[in-house]
C-alpha positions in Angstrom: 0.0 0.0 0.0 1.5 3.3 -1.1 1.9 6.2 1.3 3.2 9.7 0.6 6.0 11.1 2.7 5.0 13.4 5.4 6.9 15.7 7.8 8.8 14.9 9.9 10.8 12.4 7.9 14.1 11.4 9.5 16.5 9.7 7.0 18.1 7.8 9.8 14.8 6.7 11.3 14.2 3.0 11.7 10.4 2.7 11.7 7.7 4.3 9.6 4.3 5.3 11.1 1.8 5.5 8.3 -1.8 6.6 8.7 -4.3 4.1 7.6 -6.5 4.7 4.6 -10.3 4.6 4.5 -12.9 3.7 1.9 -13.7 7.4 1.5 -10.1 8.4 1.0 -8.1 5.4 -0.2 -5.0 7.5 -1.2 -4.8 9.6 1.9 -2.1 7.7 3.8 0.8 9.7 5.0 4.0 8.2 6.3 6.4 9.5 8.9 9.9 8.0 9.4 10.9 8.2 13.0 13.1 6.5 15.6 11.7 3.6 17.6 13.7 4.7 20.7 12.3 8.2 20.7 8.7 7.1 20.3 9.0 4.3 22.9 10.7 6.7 25.4 7.6 8.8 25.7 4.9 6.2 25.4 4.4 2.8 26.8 1.9 2.2 24.0 4.5 2.8 21.4 7.0 0.8 23.4 4.6 -2.2 23.5 3.7 -1.8 19.8 7.4 -2.1 18.8 8.0 -5.1 21.1 5.3 -7.2 19.4 7.0 -10.1 17.6 7.1 -9.2 13.9 5.6 -11.5 11.3 7.6 -13.1 8.5 9.1 -10.8 5.9 6.8 -12.1 3.2 3.8 -10.3 4.7 5.3 -7.5 6.7 4.8 -4.1 5.1 8.0 -2.1 4.4 8.9 1.2 2.9 12.4 2.4 2.1 13.7 -0.7 4.0 11.8 0.1 7.2 8.9 -1.7 8.8 5.6 0.2 8.4 3.3 0.4 11.3 -0.2 1.5 10.4 -1.8 4.2 12.6 -5.5 5.1 12.8 -5.0 8.8 13.3 -5.5 11.9 11.3 -2.2 12.7 9.5 -2.1 16.3 10.8 -2.5 15.1 14.4 0.1 12.3 14.1 2.5 14.8 12.5 2.0 17.3 15.3 2.4 14.6 18.0 5.7 13.4 16.5 7.0 16.9 16.3 5.9 17.5 19.9 7.7 14.4 21.1 11.0 15.4 19.4 10.9 19.2 19.9 8.2 19.9 22.5 4.7 21.2 22.0 4.1 25.0 21.6 0.6 26.0 22.5 -0.9 29.4 21.9 -4.3 31.1 21.7 -4.1 33.6 18.9 -6.4 32.0 16.4 -8.9 29.1 16.2 -6.4 26.8 14.6 -4.3 27.0 17.8 -7.1 25.3 19.6 -7.4 22.6 17.0 -3.6 22.0 17.3 -4.0 21.5 21.0 -7.0 19.3 20.6 -5.1 16.9 18.3 -2.2 16.8 20.7 -4.4 16.2 23.7 -6.4 13.6 21.9 -3.3 11.5 20.9 -1.4 12.1 24.1 -4.4 10.6 25.9 -4.7 7.7 23.4 -1.0 6.8 23.6 -0.7 7.4 27.4 1.8 10.2 27.0 1.2 11.7 30.5 3.6 14.7 30.5 2.3 16.0 27.2 -1.3 15.4 28.2 -0.9 17.4 31.4 0.9 20.1 29.5 -2.1 20.5 27.2 -4.6 20.5 30.0 -2.6 23.1 31.9 -2.7 25.3 28.9 -6.5 24.9 28.5 -7.0 25.9 32.1 -5.3 29.3 31.3 -8.5 30.1 29.4 -11.0 27.7 30.9 -9.9 28.3 34.5 -10.3 26.5 37.8 -9.8 29.8 39.7 -12.0 32.8 39.9 -9.0 35.1 39.1 -8.5 33.1 35.9 -12.1 33.5 35.1 -11.9 37.2 35.6 -8.7 37.4 33.4 -10.5 35.5 30.6 -13.5 37.9 30.7 -11.2 40.9 30.6 -9.3 39.5 27.7 -12.6 38.8 25.9 -13.7 42.4 26.4 -10.5 44.0 25.2 -9.3 41.6 22.4 -10.0 42.4 18.8 -11.7 40.1 16.4 -9.3 37.6 14.6 -10.6 36.2 11.3 -14.0 37.6 12.4 -14.0 35.5 15.6 -14.1 37.0 19.1 -11.9 35.9 22.0 -11.7 33.1 23.0 -11.5 32.1 19.3 -13.0 28.6 20.1 -16.6 28.0 20.9 -17.2 26.6 24.4 -19.2 23.7 23.0 -16.0 22.5 21.2 -14.1 22.8 24.5 -16.8 20.7 26.3 -16.9 18.0 23.7 -13.1 17.7 23.6 -13.1 17.5 27.4 -15.6 14.7 27.3 -13.7 12.9 24.5 -10.4 12.9 26.5 -11.9 12.5 30.0 -10.8 15.9 31.4 -13.0 17.3 34.1 -11.3 20.4 35.3 -12.2 22.7 32.4 -15.9 21.6 32.3 -17.4 24.0 34.9 -15.9 27.0 33.3 -16.6 25.9 29.8 -20.2 25.0 30.6 -20.7 28.3 32.5 -19.8 30.2 29.3 -21.7 27.7 27.2 -24.9 28.6 29.2 -24.6 32.2 27.9 -25.6 31.0 24.5 -29.3 30.6 23.6 -30.2 26.9 23.4 -31.8 27.2 20.0 -28.4 28.5 18.7 -26.6 25.6 20.1 -29.1 23.1 18.6 -28.7 24.7 15.2 -24.9 24.6 15.6 -24.5 27.3 13.0 -22.3 29.7 14.9 -19.2 30.7 12.8 -16.9 29.1 15.4 -18.7 25.8 15.2 -18.6 25.6 11.4 -14.9 26.0 10.7 -13.7 22.7 9.1 -10.6 21.1 10.5 -9.5 17.4 11.0 -9.1 18.0 14.7 -12.4 19.8 15.3 -14.4 18.2 18.1 -18.1 17.5 17.6 -20.4 20.5 17.2 -23.4 18.6 18.6 -24.7 19.3 22.1 -25.0 15.8 23.7 -28.0 14.8 25.9 -25.6 14.9 28.9 -24.4 18.3 28.2 -27.9 19.6 27.4 -28.8 18.6 31.0 -25.6 20.3 32.3 -26.3 23.4 30.1 -29.8 23.6 31.6 -28.6 23.3 35.2 -25.9 25.9 34.7 -28.4 28.2 32.9 -30.8 28.0 35.8 -28.1 28.6 38.3 -27.0 31.7 36.6 -30.5 33.2 36.7 -30.9 32.2 40.4 -27.6 33.9 41.3 -28.5 37.1 39.4 -32.0 37.3 40.9 -30.7 36.7 44.4 -28.0 39.3 44.0 -30.4 41.9 42.6 -33.4 41.4 44.8 -32.0 40.2 48.1 -28.3 41.0 48.3 -28.7 44.5 46.9 -32.5 45.1 47.2 -32.8 44.5 50.9 -29.4 46.0 51.9 -29.3 48.7 54.5 -26.6 51.0 55.8 -24.1 49.8 58.4 -25.1 50.5 62.0 -22.2 52.8 62.3 -23.0 54.6 59.0 -23.0 58.4 59.5 -25.6 58.9 56.8 -27.8 55.8 57.3 -31.0 56.6 55.3 -29.0 58.0 52.4 -26.8 54.9 52.1 -29.9 52.7 52.3 -31.5 54.6 49.5 -28.3 54.4 47.5 -28.4 50.6 47.7 -32.1 50.6 46.6 -31.2 52.7 43.6 -28.4 50.3 42.7 -30.8 47.4 42.9 -33.3 49.1 40.7 -30.6 49.9 38.2 -29.3 46.3 38.2 -32.8 45.0 37.8 -33.2 47.0 34.6 -29.9 46.1 33.1 -29.5 42.3 33.2 -30.5 39.9 30.4 -30.6 36.1 30.1 -27.1 36.1 28.7 -25.6 38.0 31.7 -22.7 36.3 33.5 -23.4 36.9 37.2 -19.7 36.7 38.3 -18.8 39.6 36.0 -22.1 41.3 36.7 -21.4 41.4 40.5 -18.0 43.0 39.9 -19.6 45.6 37.7 -22.1 46.4 40.5 -19.2 47.2 42.8 -17.5 49.4 40.2 -20.8 51.2 39.4 -21.4 52.0 43.1 -17.9 53.3 43.5 -18.0 55.4 40.3 -21.6 56.8 40.5 -21.6 60.3 42.1 -25.3 60.1 42.7 -25.1 56.8 44.7 -24.8 58.7 48.0 -23.2 55.7 49.7 -20.5 56.4 52.2 -17.0 54.9 52.1 -17.5 52.4 55.0 -20.8 51.1 53.4 -19.1 50.8 50.0 -16.2 48.9 51.4 -18.4 46.5 53.3 -20.4 45.9 50.2 -17.3 45.3 48.1 -16.0 42.8 50.6 -19.3 40.9 50.8 -19.6 40.8 47.0 -16.1 39.3 46.8 -17.2 36.6 49.3 -20.4 35.9 47.4 -18.4 35.6 44.1 -16.0 33.1 45.7 -18.9 31.1 47.0 -20.6 31.1 43.6 -17.4 30.0 41.9 -16.7 27.2 44.5 -20.2 25.8 43.8 -19.9 25.5 40.0 -18.5 21.9 39.9 -21.3 20.6 42.2 -24.0 22.0 39.9 -22.7 19.5 37.3 -22.2 16.7 39.8 -18.4 17.0 39.5 -15.8 16.7 42.3 -14.5 19.8 44.0 -12.0 22.1 42.3 -9.2 20.7 44.5 -10.1 17.0 43.7 -10.2 17.8 39.9 -6.8 19.5 40.1 -5.4 16.3 41.7 -7.2 14.1 39.1 -6.3 16.0 35.9 -3.1 17.8 36.6 -1.3 15.4 39.0 -3.1 12.1 38.4 
């Protein structure tokens, strides 16, 4: 069976990894000449593959004098994996293709039990789909200030692709953040799957279909968002009164009532409560008509910070996942 040479191709390599063909694409096989020792050093799967007793030379497939091992992987993903094993992986987040590169690396690192590379890919994902509230805040700020790239907003990838990749490779730690952002999208849009980020064609693109499991998780997260917002607007702010030690008590109480009324008019179903609460603190501090004294503003800010931390800590439990700390141990140190 003929295969075209791919990159990398090491002339002194002693084994050839060739992607298998399919009935839809019988001439799509790509071959990569590599070193057994390098591949086996990083992966027990490759090591075991090369230790299997070879069949007689009459039936073994060869190319340029090397044994050919057929691989059921996309050529672009296998090429990127091989390069990563030789030179290291370089992850970035400038354009959508950067996510597809990471997805392919993570997919094959998981398949071939390359633990170090898998953890490296997960760690990079958590820089955007964070397990910390600060990381979440940084991601939102980046989304607000980053320009469009190829017509796509930051982060360039759709959260549905992130969720489906996480399910595919059994990664938990990015799910609460990704599903939180997924819940900002209208369900009808997700079911149509016609968002520009979902329609970009690429061999490493995860599924664009919302699974029944994630439809349930989407619904739970959507409801949680609304509950948090309504509680914050109606109870946390709406019933708030001045501190006992407040020198202008009635004025501060009225200031909080005005803030609650303003918040009630401004939120929509796509509002993210974590950022919304931060905005409320900023609005109160910057509004000259708020008539809220310094001590009352500081107490409000501190209690909002506590509420945001509590909300963040509860995200995994909404989806029936372990705690943040347990997922860190599972996915980043397991």
